[in-house]
N, C-alpha and C positions, 0 to 999 in steps of 0.2 A: 804032179800034172795039174794044170789049171782046169777048173770046171768049164764045160762048154756053155755057150749061150743058152742052149736048151735047158741045161741043168740049173743055171742061174735063174732063169725065168720060172721053172718049176719050183725051185726053192723059195723064191720070192712069193709066189702064189700061196704056197703052203704056209709060209711065215705070216701071211696076212689072214690065214684061216679061210681062204676062198676055195670053193670047188671049181672044177673046170667049167661047169655050167654057169656059175656065177661070174667067173672071169670072162666067159664068152658073152654073157649078157652085158656086162659093163663095157666091153670093148666093141660090141656090135658085130661080132663074128660068130660063126657056128662053133659049138662045143667040139665038134669033130676036128676043126682046125687047131684048137688049143691042144687037143690030144695028139694030133699028128706032129705038131711042132715039139711038144715035150718029149716025144719018142724019138726025136732026131730028124724028123721029116722036114722037107722044105716048105716054106710059106713065102708069100710075096712080101716085099718090103713094107707095103702099106699095112698088111696084116700084122707084121712084127711091130710096127709103130703103134698100132691100135692096142696090141697086147701090152706094150711098154707103158702106154698112157694109162690103161686100166689098172696096172700094178704100181703106178707111181714110180716108174723107173726111167732114168734118163739114158738114152742111147747117144754115145759120143763117138766122133771120128777122131782118133788120135794117131798121129804119124808113128810108125813102128819105132823109129829111133827115140821117141819120147815115152814109149810105153813103160819102160822100167822106172823112169822118173815119176810118172804118175802113180804107178803101183806102190812105189816106196812112200810117196807122200800120203796116199790113202791109208797104207798100213800104219804109218806113224800117227796119223790123225785118229784112227780107230783105237790104237793102243793108249793114246792120251785120253780119249773119251772113256775107255774102260777103267783106266786107273783113277779117273776123277769121279766115277760114279759112286754114289753112296751105297753101302751094303743093303741088300734086300731085307725085307722083314724076315724071310726065312733064314738068311744068314745070321741076322741078329738073334733070332730065337735059338738057333742051333748053338751059338756061342754061349748064351745064358744057360741053356740046358746042360752043356758040357761043364760049365763052371759050377753049377749046382751039384752035379754028380761028383765032382772033385772035392767040393767042400762038404758034401753030404753026409 
């Protein structure tokens, strides 16, 4: 099941490390409106656009018949980006630690 727009917005806010109050401040709306929307409530289109801008999210209108093509393209792009990413310092450290224990 696809996440709802409410869930996507909440996840994006959390990924940016923002509170609802900070998101509201950035978007020029009330914290209550952020909370209402994240819980699945209705907000106006102008409020949704302000939220999207505050969270650096692009809202796009895609014809239904093209939705699967766009989703497939985005999935492929994400997979390529992940496979090209260098290992994190934590990953590198873990590998060295495992090698030391095996040689130890």
